[in-house]
N, C-alpha and C positions, 0 to 999 in steps of 0.2 A: 502493501499500501505507499510507504514510506517511496519509491520509487516512481508507482506513477505518479503522485500527487507532484514530485520532480519535470515529472514529464509534461505533466500541465502547465507547469509555471513556466518550462525552459521555453512551451510553443506559444509561450503571449508575450514572451520577450522575443522570440523570434517575429511575432507580429509586430512587433514595436519598433523595432530595427528594420522589417521590408518595406512596409507601408511608407515611409516616407520616401524610397524611392521606386515608390510606384512608376512614376514614370517612364524609369529602366529597365525596369524590372525583368522585363524578358528582352530584354539586350542581354543577359544575363546567367542564364539558364532557368530563371523561377517560372513555376509554373504557370500557364495564362490562369487557372482556378486556384491558385495556391489557396487565399483566404477560405475559399467551400474545402478546400482539403484538412486545412486547420478547424475552420469548422465542425467537418465531420469528427474530426479526431478528441476532440473535445466532447462532443455527444456522445461516444465510443466511453469518453475517461469517466463519464456520468452516468452512465450504464455500469459500468466496471464499479465502482466505488457506490450503487445502489446496492450492487449484486453481494458484495461481500458484507454491507453491514446488513443484508436480509432481510430489514423492513423498509419501509417508508413511513418516515414523519410528517402527517398529516397535518403538521401545523405550520401553515405557510404564512409570510409575513404577506401584509397585502399590499407594499409597493413589488416583492415578486409575483406574485396572483396577476396583478391587472398587468406588470411587464409580457406576463403568457397569455391573460384576456387579450391582448392590443389585437395580435398577428390571427388569436382563432376570429375575433369577430371581423379581422382586415381578408382570410378566407372566405369565410361568410360573404363578406358582400362582393366579393369577387362571383360571384353566384348569377347576382341581380345587377352587374355592371350594364350599363345600358350599352357602352362605348362611344359616349358621347366625347368631341373634340371640344376643351373651351378653349384652346391656343394654338394658330397655324403657322408658330415655327417651328414646327415637329412634331412626329406622334409616332416614332420606329425606336426601338431602342437601340437602334444604331445611332442617331441622332445624339445620343450624348455617351455612347462609351468608345473605346477604343480597338474592343473587338470585332471581329469580323463576324457578327452572329446577330442573328434579327431573330427574335424570339414573341413568345406571346407577348403585351406589355402588362396584363396582369400576374404574367410569372415573375416579369421584373418586379417591378415591387413588392410581390409579396417573399422574395430572395433577399431584397434590401432589408423588409423588414424582420426576419429570423434567421440573417445569417450569422449575428453576433449572440441571438439567443443561448446558443451552446456555452458560450462561454460565460455568461452570466450565470448560467445555472449552473456549469459546474464551480466555479468560483462559490457561489453561495451555498453551496453543500461541503466544498472539501473548506473553506476558510480561507484567510490572508494575516498572514502576520506584519507587526509595523515595522520588520525589515525586510520584509518583500517588497510592501510601498516603496518604499525607500529607494530600493533597486529600482523600480518600475519607473521614478520620479529620476534616479540618474540615464538611466537611460536613455530617457525624451530627452536630458538635457544634452547627453552627449554624441545622439544621433542628430539632433537639428543643424550644427551648423555645416556639418557634413554634407548632408544631404542640401542645404543652402548655397554650398559651393558647389557641388556638383549639378545643382540644377541652373545655376546662371550660367556653368562652363557650358552646359547640354545647349540652352538656349542663343546663348551668345554666339556658337561654334567657336569657342576661342581656343587658341592655341597652345592656352599654359592653363598654371590652376591653382590659384592663389586668393588672398582674403581682399587685392584689390580689382578684381572683379566685380564686387561691387561700383568700387568706384565708377569700372565704366559703365557695369549698368545704369546706374542712375543719369550717366549723357544720352540715355538711347531711351526713348519715350515709343512704347507698343511692340515692345519685345517679345509680347508675348506671355505675361507674367500672371499667371493665375490669381489673382489676386481676391476672387469670390472664393476659392477653391482648397489651393495648397497652401497660400499665404493664410489663413484663417486659423489654421490646424497649428503656423505655428505659436501663437498662445498657449497653448497646452505645455511647452517645452518653457518657456518664459516664469509660467507660476511656476513650475515645477522648481525651476532653477530658487524662483525667491523662497520655497519653499525647505529646498538644501543649504542655501543662505543661513535662511534664521534655526536652523538646527543643530545639531553636534556634529560634526565632520571634518573628516582631516585638510589640511590647510590644501592639500594636494588638490582635492576634490574640489574646494571653493574657490581656488583659482583659475581653474577647469569652468566651475558654471560658469565666472565671471565673462570669462571669450566668451561662451556659447551665447549669454544673455545679450552681451555685446554686438556679435555676430547674426543674430537672429531680430533683435531692433534695431539694429541699421538695417537689415534687407526686408524688414516689417515698414520699415519707413521710408525707402527708396521706391517700396511697390504701390503705395498707394493707399494702404488697407486702412482705411481709418475705422473700420468697426473693428480691426484687432489692435488697434492702438490705442481703441477704447475700453475694449474687457481688458488689457494690459495696469491700464491707468486706473481700474474700477478695484481690480486684484490689488494694486499696489496702495490702493486707498484701503480696502479691507487690513491686508494684515499689517497697516499702521496703526490700527486703530480698534478691529475684532479681536486678532490674534492677541490671548494672554500668555503666551507661553514665551514671552520677552516683556523687557520694562521698557516703558513707551521712550526714554532716552536712546536705549542701546539699538532699539527698530531704526530709530530717526537718525541717527548715526550711517547706521547699516546701509542706510537706503539710498542715503545722500552719497555715499563712497560707490554704492550700485551706480546711480547717476550721476559722478564723474566719471567713471569707467569705461562707460557708455560713451558719453560724451568724451572722451581724451580719444576712444576706439575711433570715432565717426572724423575728428577732426584729421587724424593721422591717417585715413584713408583716402580720404577725400582733398587730401591736400593738394591733390594735382590732376581737381576734378572739379567740375559747375553741375550745379544741378540744373535737371531738363526745366524748360520754360513749363512746360503742362505741367507736370508732376508740381511744379511753384503755385499756381493756376489753380489745381486740385485742393489744395490744402488753405489758398488765402480765399478762395470765392467758389464760384460754379451750382449749378444746381446737382441738389437728390433725387435722383429717379427711382431710387430703390421706394421711397415712401406712394409716388406717385403710380406704381409700378403695383404695390399693395390698395392701392383706392381702387384702381382699374380691378384688380382682381376681385375684390368683394362687388364690384357693380356687375360681375359675369354672372354672378347667382342670382336665380332665382329665390321668392321667400322658403322655398320649401325646399331649397338645395340646402339650409342650413340645418335643418331634420335631415334630410337623408341623403345628401351629398348628388355629387351633378355623377361623380361615378369613379371608383377606384382609379381607372388611368383616364380620367379626364383631365391631369396635365400631367404630363411627362418628361416632357423638355421645359426651361425658363420658366417660366410662370409670373407668382406673384412677390418671388426674393422673397418670401415667408415663410418658415413652416408649417407655421400653425395655418396662417389660411389656405396654405395648399392643402394641409389635414380636411381643412375646411368643406372645401372643393371638391376633393375626393369622399370623404364618406361622411360630410356633418359634423354638428357640433358636439353631439355626446362623444362618440365615437373618437375625436381629436381629443377631449378632455380624457378621457381613458389615455391614449397614449402617451400623453406627456404627465401624468399625475405623478407617475412614481418618479419622476425626477424632481419634481419641484417638493414632493413631499420628503422624499430624502436629505435634498438640499435646507429644510427647512428648520430637520430635525437635528444636521451637525451646526448651522446656525444655531438653533436655539440652546444648544447644549454647547457653544463657544459663551454664547452672551451670558449661560449663568454659570461662566465665569471656569470651568473645568478648563486645565491648559494641558487638551491635549490637540499637540500640532499637527499633528497625524487626519485628526476626525475634522478640524477646521482646513485643510490640505485638501482632505476630501470632500468637503461641502463646495469651493470652490472648481475644484477637479467636474461634479455635478451641473455646477454652473454656464460650464462649458458649452452644453447642450441647449440650455435655457436660453441663455445669449446666441449666442447665432443660430438658434433658430428664427430669430427676430429679421435676420439679412439672410439664413439663406437657409439651404436643404442641409442641413451637418450628418445624418443619419444615412444618407443618399450618397455622399460625397467619399467617392474612395478616399480622400488624404484624411477627413477628418472623421468617420462615423467609429472608427476603432474606438478614437480619443471620446469622442461622442458617450456611446456607450461604456467605455473603462471606469469612469467615477463612478457609475451606480453598482459595476461590477466589483470597484474596493469596498464601498461602504456597505453591500450585501457578506464581505467575505470578511474585512476586518472584524463589524461588530457580531460577528459568528464565531470569528478566530477567538478573538479578546473576550466573549460574552457582554459585550457592553448594551445596556438599557439606554437609547439616547429617546429618550421623549415620547414612548412605544406606548400610550394606555389611548 
């Protein structure tokens, strides 16, 4: 059983390492359906775990119950999907995947909804220790700068590989950076870096974390992803004022030092480059069309659609740039609430625990990790985006595993 638990943990580590390089994974021999393969592996490990214990624990937490109920209801909704298309900017799965495959759009949506469910169920049963969560944070932080530099190297088709690729990127607008997809994922390693720097780790780990945060923050800024910068700012405020594991003066000094390091790194890399005027214009003005897209998305719905939805596959490509609205378009308000409830409930319990002055930095980190999906769902579709999806589900996975492993009761009445 011990070795099987190790296998499950290493599978998670492997997933967190591969996905940031998804843009080039196939070129290096990674199977096309590696996420499905790992998902099936988690399912097998879960079945073995249940078999070895030889009993089923029917006392299930309501968050986990809703995580299971959501996909079940989606399967049911697929049976009466009228196959109405609300948007004309693409109706095929081919329009949003890199694979040359054309499948029933209902299967595509359902696959995205259940892909990481085996992982969640497995760790909710297995448990997850504080040390393992720290390792997850360290892996997230370590992989991010390598992924960024390789990503920019690939986009620029550069003949060299260095941090000065970021400076070259700053002078070129429109080079194909996925600021709605790839860039938002990077808020997770930056938040993980704050967690590591706030905890007790070796000087080497903290130094490497500072380097990672500097590269990630600079790339996020140069990519013009304002939503990602805003989440990092929110996380910083939460670490400053809600985290009770460190004294306020120490936290102010720590994050001031982090800010100085990031600014120094930015000044060093950008010393020979100038910001593209389009990037400057985006930060200094311009209209945010996302909120217009959200309003237009609601206008497409008839009154009864708020109850029934327009159909599971009514929105496949693009859409309202808001996952709450998109799921309302697909399956109605009731189903949408069920799909999002577990994340709001778990995040609420984590932050309530923090406000009650429990100095558990791990629970606080898990709460912000769960907030990842709550926040990014306002601007995109993190659960269906290849780069963001695993991190969207990772927070709730850690919460279910950690509270089971440590036998912690968090406002669970």
